[in-house]
C-alpha positions as CSV (number, residue, x, y, z in Angstrom):
1,F,-56.3,-39.0,-41.3
2,C,-52.7,-40.3,-41.2
3,T,-51.8,-37.8,-38.4
4,Y,-54.7,-39.0,-36.4
5,E,-53.6,-42.7,-36.8
6,S,-50.1,-41.7,-36.0
7,M,-51.3,-40.1,-32.8
8,L,-53.3,-43.3,-31.7
9,A,-50.3,-45.4,-32.4
10,G,-48.1,-43.1,-30.2
11,R,-50.7,-43.1,-27.4
12,H,-50.9,-46.8,-27.6
13,R,-47.0,-46.9,-27.4
14,L,-47.0,-44.8,-24.2
15,R,-49.7,-46.8,-22.7
16,C,-47.6,-50.0,-23.2
17,L,-44.8,-48.1,-21.4
18,G,-47.2,-47.5,-18.5
19,I,-47.7,-43.7,-19.2
20,S,-51.5,-42.9,-19.2
21,R,-51.4,-39.0,-19.0
22,L,-49.1,-36.5,-20.7
23,T,-50.3,-33.0,-21.1
24,N,-46.9,-31.4,-22.2
25,T,-43.2,-32.0,-22.0
26,V,-42.2,-28.9,-20.1
27,G,-41.6,-30.5,-16.7
28,L,-39.9,-33.6,-18.2
29,A,-36.2,-32.3,-17.6
30,F,-37.1,-31.4,-13.9
31,A,-38.6,-34.9,-13.4
32,M,-35.5,-36.7,-15.0
33,N,-33.3,-34.6,-12.5
34,Q,-35.4,-36.0,-9.5
35,I,-34.8,-39.6,-10.5
36,P,-32.2,-41.5,-8.1
37,D,-28.6,-42.2,-9.6
38,E,-29.2,-45.8,-10.2
39,A,-28.1,-47.1,-13.7
40,L,-31.2,-49.3,-14.4
41,T,-33.7,-46.7,-13.2
42,L,-31.9,-43.9,-15.2
43,A,-31.7,-46.1,-18.3
44,A,-35.4,-46.7,-18.1
45,A,-36.3,-43.1,-17.5
46,S,-34.0,-42.0,-20.4
47,H,-35.9,-44.3,-22.8
48,T,-39.3,-43.1,-21.5
49,E,-38.2,-39.5,-22.0
50,R,-37.1,-40.2,-25.7
51,E,-40.4,-41.9,-26.3
52,L,-42.2,-38.9,-24.8
53,H,-40.3,-36.4,-27.1
54,I,-40.9,-38.4,-30.3
55,T,-44.7,-38.7,-29.8
56,S,-46.5,-37.4,-32.8
57,W,-48.4,-34.7,-31.0
58,N,-45.2,-33.3,-29.5
59,L,-43.4,-33.1,-32.8
60,S,-46.5,-31.6,-34.5
61,S,-46.7,-29.0,-31.8
62,N,-43.1,-28.3,-32.0
63,F,-43.4,-28.0,-35.8
64,I,-46.5,-25.6,-35.7
65,A,-44.6,-23.3,-33.0
66,C,-41.6,-23.2,-35.3
67,I,-43.6,-22.2,-38.4
68,A,-45.5,-19.7,-36.4
69,Q,-42.4,-18.1,-35.3
70,H,-40.9,-18.1,-38.7
71,F,-44.2,-16.6,-40.0
72,I,-44.2,-13.8,-37.3
73,S,-40.5,-13.0,-38.1
74,N,-41.3,-12.7,-41.7
75,I,-44.2,-10.2,-41.1
76,L,-42.5,-8.0,-38.5
77,P,-40.0,-5.4,-40.0
78,I,-36.5,-5.6,-38.8
79,S,-35.5,-2.5,-36.8
80,T,-32.2,-0.9,-37.9
81,S,-32.0,1.8,-35.3
């Protein structure tokens, strides 16, 4: 239940920033590189990028991916040949 409330709070925070849809963060770095080199615009974009990276669902999916990778590496034998 706590995770669900955390995700709702994260979604609310993003909506307050004017972000209504985020499916994943894969294209975020590309989008950041497309922003004009204006100090105020870059500062706002950097703040928004940080907010997107710390959303609870992004952190959760990164955690799950890490655990899954660790689990797989523990099951598969290491080849010594």
